PLY file of the C-alpha trace (Angstrom):
ply
format ascii 1.0
element vertex 405
property float x
property float y
property float z
element edge 404
property int vertex1
property int vertex2
end_header
50.64 85.55 128.74
49.36 81.94 128.62
50.70 79.66 125.86
48.03 79.53 123.12
48.87 75.86 122.48
48.14 74.87 126.09
44.68 73.79 127.22
43.46 76.52 129.58
41.66 74.87 132.45
39.63 75.80 135.49
40.04 73.62 138.58
37.11 73.07 140.94
37.59 71.56 144.38
34.93 71.58 147.09
35.67 71.01 150.77
33.23 68.51 152.29
35.29 68.26 155.48
36.36 64.66 154.94
39.98 64.91 153.72
42.96 67.26 153.96
41.58 69.87 151.58
44.82 71.76 150.88
46.73 68.56 150.07
43.88 67.38 147.85
43.87 70.68 145.91
47.65 70.54 145.50
47.29 67.02 144.14
44.65 68.20 141.64
47.05 70.89 140.40
49.73 68.22 139.85
47.25 65.92 138.09
46.14 68.71 135.75
49.75 69.63 134.99
50.59 65.97 134.36
47.74 65.83 131.82
49.05 68.92 130.02
46.51 71.47 131.27
47.35 75.00 132.40
45.21 75.94 135.40
44.27 79.60 134.89
41.30 79.52 137.29
40.84 77.76 140.63
37.41 77.70 142.27
36.98 76.41 145.81
34.10 76.31 148.26
32.52 74.46 151.14
29.41 72.31 151.11
27.91 69.67 153.36
26.97 67.53 150.34
27.05 67.75 146.53
24.21 69.48 144.69
22.26 66.78 142.79
21.94 68.89 139.62
25.32 70.59 139.16
27.41 69.36 142.12
28.37 72.91 143.16
24.94 74.60 143.20
23.57 77.29 140.90
25.33 80.21 142.60
28.81 78.67 142.33
28.00 77.49 138.81
27.29 81.09 137.76
30.51 82.27 139.43
32.37 79.55 137.53
30.68 80.49 134.23
31.82 84.10 134.54
35.38 83.00 135.34
35.36 80.63 132.36
34.28 83.41 130.00
36.70 85.98 131.42
39.76 83.71 131.20
39.18 81.83 127.96
38.84 78.50 129.76
38.40 75.50 127.45
38.19 72.76 130.06
36.80 72.57 133.60
38.27 69.86 135.85
36.45 68.75 139.00
38.41 67.19 141.86
35.49 64.83 142.43
33.44 62.14 140.71
30.52 63.60 138.73
27.39 61.76 137.68
26.63 61.77 133.94
23.71 64.12 134.64
25.82 66.58 136.61
28.45 66.58 133.88
25.88 67.31 131.14
24.19 70.05 133.18
27.52 71.74 133.88
28.57 71.59 130.23
25.24 73.15 129.25
25.65 75.96 131.76
29.37 76.62 131.20
29.44 76.09 127.42
32.71 74.20 127.62
33.95 70.68 128.27
33.76 69.37 131.84
35.59 66.32 133.17
35.86 64.79 136.64
38.76 63.36 138.63
38.26 59.86 137.25
38.36 61.06 133.64
41.49 63.14 134.37
43.37 60.16 135.82
42.28 57.97 132.91
43.61 60.59 130.49
46.99 60.65 132.23
47.17 56.86 132.10
46.32 56.96 128.37
49.19 59.39 127.75
51.71 57.36 129.78
50.94 53.81 128.61
53.90 52.48 126.63
53.64 48.70 126.49
51.05 46.79 124.47
49.54 45.44 127.69
49.43 48.87 129.31
47.60 50.34 126.32
45.05 47.51 126.39
44.43 48.05 130.09
43.96 51.80 129.71
41.60 51.36 126.76
39.50 48.90 128.76
39.31 51.33 131.68
38.35 54.23 129.40
35.63 52.28 127.59
34.22 50.94 130.87
34.02 54.51 132.14
32.57 55.81 128.87
29.89 53.13 128.79
28.32 54.69 131.90
28.22 58.11 130.20
26.24 57.10 127.12
22.78 57.53 128.62
21.31 60.21 126.33
24.70 61.85 126.08
24.16 62.85 122.46
20.44 63.39 121.95
20.96 64.75 118.43
22.18 61.30 117.35
19.15 59.45 118.69
17.27 59.30 115.39
15.74 55.99 114.36
17.76 54.49 111.52
16.51 51.40 109.75
18.23 49.34 107.08
20.94 46.71 107.07
24.59 46.69 107.96
26.09 47.94 111.20
22.81 49.15 112.69
19.85 46.83 112.95
16.31 47.87 112.03
15.20 50.73 114.22
18.46 50.83 116.15
19.46 54.27 117.39
22.98 55.70 117.21
23.11 55.51 121.00
22.31 51.80 120.97
24.92 51.23 118.28
27.54 53.03 120.37
26.63 50.90 123.38
26.83 47.69 121.39
30.16 48.55 119.74
31.68 49.56 123.06
30.36 46.36 124.66
31.93 44.23 121.92
35.28 46.02 122.22
35.26 45.63 126.02
34.65 41.90 125.58
37.60 41.61 123.16
39.91 43.53 125.50
38.98 41.37 128.48
39.74 38.20 126.49
43.15 39.52 125.42
44.00 40.64 128.95
42.92 37.26 130.33
45.46 35.62 128.02
48.14 37.97 129.32
47.15 37.13 132.91
47.67 33.44 132.14
51.11 34.24 130.70
51.98 36.13 133.89
50.85 33.12 135.90
53.17 30.85 133.91
56.09 33.22 134.49
55.34 33.32 138.23
55.26 29.54 138.45
58.65 29.42 136.73
60.02 31.84 139.34
58.52 29.76 142.12
60.22 26.62 140.78
63.56 28.42 140.96
62.62 29.57 144.48
63.37 33.20 143.64
61.80 35.44 146.29
59.48 38.04 144.76
59.63 41.58 146.18
57.31 44.34 144.89
57.69 48.07 145.42
54.34 49.67 146.22
53.35 53.14 147.35
51.51 56.34 146.60
52.19 57.88 143.22
55.40 59.95 143.10
56.73 58.43 146.33
59.98 57.54 144.54
59.45 53.86 143.71
61.07 53.99 140.26
64.05 55.96 141.57
64.52 53.33 144.30
64.09 50.53 141.74
66.81 52.03 139.55
69.12 52.52 142.53
68.75 48.88 143.62
68.88 47.27 140.17
71.08 49.69 138.17
68.26 49.67 135.63
67.04 52.62 133.60
63.32 52.48 134.32
61.64 55.80 133.63
61.57 57.93 136.76
60.32 61.51 136.95
58.97 63.95 139.51
55.42 63.57 138.24
52.31 61.58 139.00
52.02 58.12 137.40
55.46 58.15 135.76
55.32 54.33 135.83
52.40 52.29 134.49
54.01 49.08 133.30
55.41 46.63 135.84
59.16 46.18 135.39
60.97 43.27 137.03
64.69 42.65 137.47
66.81 40.06 139.27
68.86 41.50 142.11
71.66 39.62 143.87
71.68 40.27 147.62
74.71 38.17 148.52
75.31 34.54 149.47
72.84 34.58 152.34
69.78 35.62 150.30
70.88 34.96 146.72
68.78 36.37 143.89
65.43 38.05 144.32
62.99 39.30 141.68
62.28 42.99 142.33
59.24 44.57 140.63
58.36 48.24 140.20
54.59 48.78 140.06
52.09 51.50 139.21
51.58 54.09 141.94
48.32 54.37 143.85
46.34 57.51 144.54
43.32 58.67 146.52
40.11 57.47 144.88
41.95 55.46 142.23
39.20 54.79 139.68
37.66 51.33 140.05
37.84 50.95 136.26
41.62 51.25 136.47
41.94 48.80 139.36
39.87 46.27 137.40
41.67 46.86 134.10
45.14 46.77 135.67
44.45 43.59 137.61
46.94 41.67 135.46
49.64 44.19 136.35
48.63 44.49 139.98
48.69 40.71 140.42
52.47 41.01 140.63
51.73 42.68 143.96
49.17 40.09 145.07
51.60 37.22 144.44
54.69 38.90 145.90
56.39 37.34 148.91
57.21 40.77 150.36
56.05 44.34 149.72
58.42 47.26 150.14
55.98 50.09 150.86
57.69 53.30 149.73
56.51 56.45 151.55
57.33 60.06 150.67
58.70 61.19 154.04
58.48 64.84 152.94
54.72 64.72 152.37
52.62 66.39 155.10
49.89 63.79 154.46
52.07 60.69 154.31
50.02 58.76 156.86
46.84 59.38 154.83
48.73 58.23 151.72
49.74 55.01 153.48
46.10 54.41 154.29
45.07 55.00 150.67
47.67 52.51 149.44
46.40 49.93 151.92
42.83 50.51 150.73
43.88 49.53 147.19
45.96 46.62 148.49
42.87 45.38 150.33
40.80 45.73 147.16
43.19 43.58 145.11
43.66 41.03 147.91
47.27 41.93 148.80
46.88 43.49 152.24
48.02 40.30 153.98
51.36 40.25 152.15
54.12 41.26 154.63
55.36 44.84 154.30
58.55 46.71 155.10
58.00 50.47 155.15
60.60 52.69 153.51
60.66 56.35 154.54
62.05 57.80 151.27
63.13 61.38 150.37
64.63 62.00 153.82
67.02 64.45 152.12
64.01 66.79 151.79
63.21 66.64 155.52
65.80 68.51 157.66
65.05 66.56 160.83
65.51 63.23 158.99
68.59 63.91 156.86
70.92 62.34 159.43
68.89 59.14 159.72
69.82 57.58 156.38
70.39 53.87 156.88
68.57 53.72 160.21
66.04 50.96 160.78
63.21 50.74 163.27
61.89 47.52 164.72
58.54 46.55 166.16
57.91 45.10 169.62
58.93 41.65 168.32
62.31 42.90 167.10
61.31 42.67 163.45
62.32 45.43 161.01
59.33 47.63 160.29
60.82 50.78 158.76
63.96 51.86 156.90
65.01 55.49 156.41
66.66 56.33 153.08
66.97 58.65 150.11
66.86 56.77 146.82
67.91 59.87 144.88
70.98 60.48 147.06
71.78 56.78 147.56
71.50 57.05 151.35
70.41 53.95 153.27
70.26 51.50 150.34
72.51 48.99 152.10
70.20 49.08 155.11
67.24 48.17 152.88
69.19 45.34 151.24
70.07 44.06 154.71
66.43 44.34 155.84
65.21 42.29 152.86
67.98 39.73 153.44
67.00 39.45 157.11
63.34 38.93 156.16
64.27 36.19 153.70
66.49 34.43 156.24
63.81 34.49 158.94
61.02 33.40 156.59
63.05 30.52 155.18
64.00 29.43 158.69
60.29 28.95 159.38
59.58 26.98 156.20
60.71 23.76 154.60
63.99 24.51 152.79
62.60 22.81 149.67
59.60 25.15 149.55
59.40 28.78 148.49
58.40 31.18 151.29
54.67 31.54 151.73
53.66 35.20 151.87
50.50 34.26 153.79
52.24 32.18 156.47
50.87 33.56 159.77
54.25 32.97 161.37
55.62 35.81 159.25
52.86 38.20 160.18
54.69 39.80 163.10
57.44 41.14 160.87
55.74 44.14 159.36
52.01 43.58 159.31
50.69 46.81 160.77
47.15 47.93 161.29
46.32 49.80 158.04
44.77 52.61 160.02
47.74 52.86 162.38
50.81 51.94 160.29
53.29 53.55 162.67
53.59 51.98 166.12
56.45 54.27 167.14
56.56 57.83 168.37
55.13 60.06 165.62
57.65 61.85 163.45
57.43 65.64 163.26
55.35 66.47 160.18
57.53 68.38 157.69
56.10 71.79 156.99
53.57 71.58 159.82
0 1
1 2
2 3
3 4
4 5
5 6
6 7
7 8
8 9
9 10
10 11
11 12
12 13
13 14
14 15
15 16
16 17
17 18
18 19
19 20
20 21
21 22
22 23
23 24
24 25
25 26
26 27
27 28
28 29
29 30
30 31
31 32
32 33
33 34
34 35
35 36
36 37
37 38
38 39
39 40
40 41
41 42
42 43
43 44
44 45
45 46
46 47
47 48
48 49
49 50
50 51
51 52
52 53
53 54
54 55
55 56
56 57
57 58
58 59
59 60
60 61
61 62
62 63
63 64
64 65
65 66
66 67
67 68
68 69
69 70
70 71
71 72
72 73
73 74
74 75
75 76
76 77
77 78
78 79
79 80
80 81
81 82
82 83
83 84
84 85
85 86
86 87
87 88
88 89
89 90
90 91
91 92
92 93
93 94
94 95
95 96
96 97
97 98
98 99
99 100
100 101
101 102
102 103
103 104
104 105
105 106
106 107
107 108
108 109
109 110
110 111
111 112
112 113
113 114
114 115
115 116
116 117
117 118
118 119
119 120
120 121
121 122
122 123
123 124
124 125
125 126
126 127
127 128
128 129
129 130
130 131
131 132
132 133
133 134
134 135
135 136
136 137
137 138
138 139
139 140
140 141
141 142
142 143
143 144
144 145
145 146
146 147
147 148
148 149
149 150
150 151
151 152
152 153
153 154
154 155
155 156
156 157
157 158
158 159
159 160
160 161
161 162
162 163
163 164
164 165
165 166
166 167
167 168
168 169
169 170
170 171
171 172
172 173
173 174
174 175
175 176
176 177
177 178
178 179
179 180
180 181
181 182
182 183
183 184
184 185
185 186
186 187
187 188
188 189
189 190
190 191
191 192
192 193
193 194
194 195
195 196
196 197
197 198
198 199
199 200
200 201
201 202
202 203
203 204
204 205
205 206
206 207
207 208
208 209
209 210
210 211
211 212
212 213
213 214
214 215
215 216
216 217
217 218
218 219
219 220
220 221
221 222
222 223
223 224
224 225
225 226
226 227
227 228
228 229
229 230
230 231
231 232
232 233
233 234
234 235
235 236
236 237
237 238
238 239
239 240
240 241
241 242
242 243
243 244
244 245
245 246
246 247
247 248
248 249
249 250
250 251
251 252
252 253
253 254
254 255
255 256
256 257
257 258
258 259
259 260
260 261
261 262
262 263
263 264
264 265
265 266
266 267
267 268
268 269
269 270
270 271
271 272
272 273
273 274
274 275
275 276
276 277
277 278
278 279
279 280
280 281
281 282
282 283
283 284
284 285
285 286
286 287
287 288
288 289
289 290
290 291
291 292
292 293
293 294
294 295
295 296
296 297
297 298
298 299
299 300
300 301
301 302
302 303
303 304
304 305
305 306
306 307
307 308
308 309
309 310
310 311
311 312
312 313
313 314
314 315
315 316
316 317
317 318
318 319
319 320
320 321
321 322
322 323
323 324
324 325
325 326
326 327
327 328
328 329
329 330
330 331
331 332
332 333
333 334
334 335
335 336
336 337
337 338
338 339
339 340
340 341
341 342
342 343
343 344
344 345
345 346
346 347
347 348
348 349
349 350
350 351
351 352
352 353
353 354
354 355
355 356
356 357
357 358
358 359
359 360
360 361
361 362
362 363
363 364
364 365
365 366
366 367
367 368
368 369
369 370
370 371
371 372
372 373
373 374
374 375
375 376
376 377
377 378
378 379
379 380
380 381
381 382
382 383
383 384
384 385
385 386
386 387
387 388
388 389
389 390
390 391
391 392
392 393
393 394
394 395
395 396
396 397
397 398
398 399
399 400
400 401
401 402
402 403
403 404
């Protein structure tokens, strides 16, 4: 029997023939679970395009309404972006709360934010999203109210909500701008000490925090869940006499259709990636859609202006792929002899030395091409051959057998 304290949810995912539908549905289940919802109903279907009124059409909406009533569903979660009109129409028809994929991800971020900066960023993203949903969202509040004080003469509740949200968004942006300037000062200090900056990037739950902890002996929070890490954590790591100290940063994971509000709000955090000298792109080798996940990460990197930063790919979680378990510590090189991929298991500690050696080799080669008194330039075209792969074709080698295929 379902836990009465758990939010009983219905999941809705429609196949438009554009993505791996099964993987997308599995991801929605994980997102809902991460947000604390218990999926008691799952509704799927196929359409060529969304219905303008209710996204799924009247027939599917009626099927969903009956399922909601029969199973005591309190919340319906769509694996898609809904317009404000579609959301209101669905709530009217289903008589329960309806949220879309963007709102679900924002809710998870709100639950996971720990630092002051992280909380500010999430609040900004939520308010930016909410501001687009205020168009006649609460018609019962749209009575004219004159007088003095918070509301001006003749100002409606809706207009007041818009104005208050707009003022709060302005305050949050000012505070986050100050934090961005502080980050810039810290980066310049690192540059003066010539410490090479390396950022871990990758799809959510690819194992970045586990790898970060293994390399730094830190205790950053790592869990088998989506968006376990929101706040960027940086540590100095000594790689030996040849490379010296580097600054290694663990960053927020990316996901398909990462809400634009989050990308904008987390720009201060994501700038650690933009200004890195090298990106270690962590890939879940056990995922059947890992190549699509690589592409999604590169889409976000392009959006924040970091796609030109050199990358080394790490095939993580090889312990979960029988045909890869014996390849821990192996490296692959491109046609120029540069390291392009390292096979390892962060959880089992397999292949970590190979990654340290790969980073050391990259530092040595990049410094050999630059003035010894200057920090390596991540945008130097002479470094491009190392790991810069076409984002649509990240693997130039023979394709690896897809686990579970």
